[in-house]
N, C-alpha and C positions, 0 to 999 in steps of 0.2 A: 441428478448429478451426484449421487452418493458414492460413485466410484472414483471421485477425485482423490489423488494421492499427492502428497508433498514431493517436490523435486529438490534435490540437494546438489550443492556444488560438487563436481564440475559439470553438471547437466547443461548442455549448450542452450537450452531454451531460456536459461537464466541470463544469458548474454544477448538475447534477441531484442531488437527494437520492435516493439509490438505494433500491430496494425490497428487503426481506428475501428471502433465498433460502428457498424452502419445499420444494423437491424436491431430494433428494440421490440422484443417479442417474449413469449413465454419461455423460450429456450434461454434467453439472456437472464430472465428472472430466476430460472432454475439454476443457472450457473452461479449467480450471486448468492442464492440460498446455500448451495453446496459449498461455496467458498467460505461463507460465514460458519457453516457447520465444521469445516476443516479447521478454520482459524480458532474457534472456541475449543475444539477438542485438542489442539496442539499443546498447550494453550497459548495463543498469541493475541496480539491487539490489532494486527493488520495483516493482510494477505493480498498479494497481487496475482493476477491470472497466470503469469509465467511460472509462479511457484507451484502451480498445479498442472503445468504442462501446456497452457493455452496462451499463445502469443497474441493476445488482444488487450486493448487499453482499458482495463477495468481493475479496480481494487476495492477491497472492503476494509472497514476499520471500525473498531469499538475501543477507543482510547481509555475508557474509564470503567469497563465492565468488571475488572478485578477488584475495584473499590466499591462497587454498588450495583445498581440495576443496569441491565444491558441498554445500550444506545447505539445500535448498529447503523452504519452509513455505507452507502454504495456510491462509488465515483466512477462514472463512465466517461472516457475521453477527457481526463482532467488536464487543465493547463494552469501553470503558475502565472499569475498576473501581477503580483507585487510581493516584495520581500522587505523586511525591515533591515536597517543597517545594524541593529543590535544582534549579536550572535550568542547562541547558547550552546554549551557543550554537554552532551549526554552520552552515556554508555548505551550503545544500541546492540541489541541482539537481533538475529534473523532466523526465522524458522528454517530457512534453506541452508544455514550455516550453523549446525548445532554446536552447543557447548563453546561458543566463542562470542565475545563482545568486542566492539570497537568504540573508542571515544571519538565522536564525530562532532565537529563544529558546523552548525547550520544557522540560518536566520531564525531568530526567536519568534517571529511572527510572519505568516505568509497568507496571501489571499489567492484562492483558487476559483476557477470556473470549471464546471463539469456538467454532465447531463445525468438525470436520474434514470431509473429503469424504464420510464415512459418516454424518454427522449426530451424531457423538459429541461431547459437550461437552468442551472443553479449557480450560486456563488456563495462563498463564505470565507471568513477570516479565522485563522487558527493560531493559537498561542501556546507556548510551553510544550509539554509532551505531545499534545495533539498536532502542533506544527511540525515537530520532528517526525512524527509518525506519517503524516501525509507526504512529507518530503521523501522519507525512506521508501514508502510504497510507490510513489510516483517515479522515483529513480528506477525501480524494478522494471517499469514499462519501457525504459530506454536501455535496459541491459546493464544498469549500474548497481553495484552492490556496496553496502556500507563499508566493506573492507577495501574498497577502491580509494577511499579518502585517506589522506595522511592522518595518522593517529594524533588527536588533539591533546594538548597538555591538561 
């Protein structure tokens, strides 16, 4: 999957509601690896499949690699199951919207359920920047961009 290319606004795939992943195989693993390669090269901290032209419910993330060692994560068919009442405002950039940031207010802590590349159910809670990152990437799977949110103070 080394031929993956970033897609940029106004590419219509960025507004697609993505289909669930139903096959967990070597092709999916290759897609995830390719997405991680594109994300690191960009250089970004998260990347959703529509950002490389694939309307499927998968995203990759490594929220801390720029501060230390890599810790890549792959989320297949992610679902938000809980959000904190506390809100955090962060300046978000998006690889598909170069040279622009948006101040977005999001829950400061979220819990997700997803599948790994083997189809095994997973769950985890994310806080701070990682929480904003998983929410940003999950939004992409529903055709939502960070610029769709009202600018937070």
